C-alpha positions in Angstrom: -6.5 -15.9 15.7 -3.0 -16.9 14.8 -0.9 -16.2 11.8 -0.4 -19.1 9.4 3.1 -19.3 8.0 3.1 -19.9 4.3 4.4 -23.2 2.9 5.5 -21.4 -0.3 6.5 -17.8 -0.8 7.7 -15.3 1.8 4.5 -13.4 2.6 1.6 -13.7 4.9 -1.7 -12.3 3.6 -5.1 -11.7 5.3 -8.4 -9.9 4.7 -9.3 -6.5 6.0 -12.6 -6.1 4.1 -14.2 -8.8 2.0 -16.5 -8.6 -1.0 -18.3 -11.1 -3.2 -16.7 -10.1 -6.5 -13.0 -9.9 -7.2 -12.0 -6.8 -9.2 -10.0 -7.2 -12.4 -7.3 -4.9 -11.0 -5.5 -4.7 -7.7 -3.6 -1.8 -6.2 -0.7 -2.9 -4.1 0.5 -0.3 -1.6 4.1 -1.1 -0.9 5.0 0.5 2.4 8.1 2.5 2.4 9.4 0.6 5.4 9.7 -2.5 3.2 12.5 -0.7 1.3 14.7 -1.2 4.4 14.2 -5.0 4.5 17.3 -6.9 3.3 16.9 -8.1 -0.4 13.7 -6.0 -0.7 13.6 -6.1 -4.6 13.3 -9.8 -4.6 10.7 -9.8 -1.8 8.5 -7.2 -3.5 9.0 -8.8 -6.9 7.7 -12.1 -5.6 4.6 -10.4 -4.2 3.9 -8.5 -7.4 4.4 -11.7 -9.5 2.0 -13.8 -7.4 -0.7 -11.1 -7.3 -0.4 -10.4 -11.1 -1.0 -14.0 -12.1 -4.7 -13.5 -12.5 -5.3 -9.8 -12.8 -3.5 -6.4 -13.5 -1.5 -4.9 -10.7 -0.7 -1.3 -10.0 2.0 -0.6 -7.4 1.8 2.5 -5.2 5.1 3.0 -3.3 5.4 4.8 0.1 8.0 7.3 1.1 9.9 5.3 3.7 12.9 6.8 5.4 13.1 9.5 2.7 9.9 11.1 3.8 10.7 10.3 7.4 13.7 12.6 7.0 11.4 15.4 5.8 9.2 14.8 8.8 12.2 15.1 11.1 13.2 18.4 9.5 9.7 19.7 9.8 9.4 18.7 13.4 12.7 20.5 14.2 11.5 23.8 12.6 7.9 23.6 11.4 7.3 24.9 7.9 4.1 25.8 6.1 1.9 22.7 6.1 1.0 23.0 2.4 4.6 23.3 1.4 5.7 20.3 3.4 2.7 18.4 2.0 3.8 19.0 -1.5 7.4 18.1 -0.9 6.4 14.8 0.7 4.3 13.9 -2.3 7.1 14.8 -4.7 9.4 12.4 -2.8 7.0 9.6 -3.5 8.2 9.9 -7.1 11.7 9.1 -6.0 10.7 5.8 -4.3 8.4 5.0 -7.2 11.3 5.3 -9.7 13.5 3.3 -7.4 11.1 0.4 -7.2 10.2 0.5 -10.9 13.9 0.3 -11.8 14.7 -2.4 -9.3 11.8 -4.6 -10.4 12.0 -3.9 -14.1 8.5 -2.6 -14.2 7.1 0.3 -16.2 6.6 3.6 -14.4 3.1 4.9 -15.4 1.1 8.1 -14.8 -2.3 6.3 -15.1 -3.2 2.6 -14.5 -3.4 1.0 -17.9 -3.2 -2.4 -19.6 0.2 -3.5 -18.2 0.1 -6.8 -16.2 2.0 -4.9 -13.5 3.3 -1.4 -13.3 4.4 1.2 -10.7 2.4 4.4 -10.4 4.1 7.8 -10.5 2.0 9.1 -7.6 3.0 12.8 -7.8 2.1 12.9 -11.5 -1.2 10.9 -11.0 -2.2 13.3 -8.2 -1.4 16.3 -10.4 -3.9 15.3 -13.0 -7.7 15.9 -12.7 -7.2 18.0 -9.5 -6.8 14.8 -7.6 -4.5 16.4 -5.0 -7.3 18.6 -3.9 -9.1 15.5 -2.6 -6.4 15.0 0.1 -6.4 16.9 3.3 -3.0 18.6 4.1 -1.0 17.3 6.9 1.1 14.5 8.2 -2.1 12.5 9.1 -2.3 11.8 5.3 0.2 9.4 3.8 0.6 7.1 0.8 -1.9 4.8 2.4 -4.7 7.2 1.6 -3.2 7.9 -1.9 -3.4 4.2 -2.6 -7.0 4.1 -1.4 -7.8 6.9 -3.8 -6.2 5.1 -6.7 -8.1 1.9 -5.9 -11.4 3.8 -5.6 -11.0 5.6 -8.9 -9.8 2.5 -10.7 -12.5 0.3 -9.1 -9.7 -2.0 -7.9 -9.1 -4.1 -4.8 -6.5 -2.9 -2.4 -3.6 -4.8 -0.8 -1.6 -3.0 1.9 1.9 -4.6 2.0 3.7 -3.5 5.1 6.7 -4.6 7.1 4.5 -5.9 9.9 1.1 -7.5 10.0 -1.8 -5.7 11.6 -3.0 -6.7 15.1 -5.4 -9.6 14.8 -9.1 -8.6 15.2 -12.6 -9.5 14.0 -14.0 -6.2 15.1 -16.3 -4.5 12.5 -14.5 -1.2 13.3 -11.1 -2.8 12.5 -10.2 -0.2 9.9 -10.9 2.7 12.2 -8.9 1.0 15.0 -5.9 0.4 12.7 -5.9 4.1 11.9 -6.1 5.0 15.6 -3.2 2.7 16.3 -1.0 4.0 13.5 -0.9 0.9 11.2 -2.6 3.0 8.6 -2.9 6.8 8.4 -5.8 8.7 10.1 -7.4 9.7 6.8 -7.4 6.2 5.4 -10.9 5.1 6.6 -12.5 8.0 4.7 -10.2 7.6 1.6 -10.9 3.8 1.4 -14.7 4.0 2.0 -15.4 3.1 -1.6 -13.0 0.2 -1.8 -15.0 -3.1 -1.7 -12.1 -5.5 -1.0 -9.0 -4.9 1.1 -6.3 -7.2 2.3 -2.9 -7.0 4.0 0.5 -8.6 3.3 3.6 -8.8 5.5 6.9 -10.7 5.2 6.6 -14.1 6.9 10.1 -13.5 8.4 8.7 -10.9 10.8 7.3 -12.7 13.8 4.2 -10.6 14.3 0.8 -12.2 15.0 -1.8 -11.8 12.4 -4.7 -13.4 10.6 -5.0 -15.0 7.1 -3.5 -17.8 5.2 -0.6 -18.5 2.8 -0.2 -16.3 -0.2 -2.0 -17.9 -3.1 -3.4 -20.7 -1.0 -6.2 -21.3 1.5 -7.2 -18.0 3.1 -6.3 -15.8 0.2 -7.6 -17.6 -2.8 -10.5 -15.2 -3.4 -8.3 -12.1 -3.4 -5.4 -13.6 -5.4 
């Protein structure tokens, strides 16, 4: 199956897991790698605007190169896994504040009634012992955190990343994407309770994928 380039907008969107009902809220996981794309505030703002037209949106931001730097430091001289794990989570607060400020969105500790908001992931995880639900290690990333947010909020999940996932119709697609590194290794377990999942990637990146234009055709049910 080939990617369909959108006639409007700058994003390609496709399904990862479908469901009959559309949830009233959607969690958008903004991959940290998107923060290195030129003009990323406008690009992400467009995605949030389109997805929030018909339901509330909560944005979970990845760590990007900030957390990659911590990973490099840990690889050079390995530290206690639990200490590095906590530091990586705390850095997600930095990128969350960055995106909230750039997009003019509220930074929230819990999903609420805002049409669109950015989640302060470290604060959200600190409440209700949520952090204890995550294994410790580099095999767990903000992908799994977004899945936990979606599960608890009974929301759909959109994984917005710099590149589209490899095209596939395999029933084990989620597991294979974890094995291939497109999502983290813990994600299949963390997202087990999420009924509807989709992906989004900038149309300017020439990576084959599946799905239709954002807001048209193949994505009308998840909009």
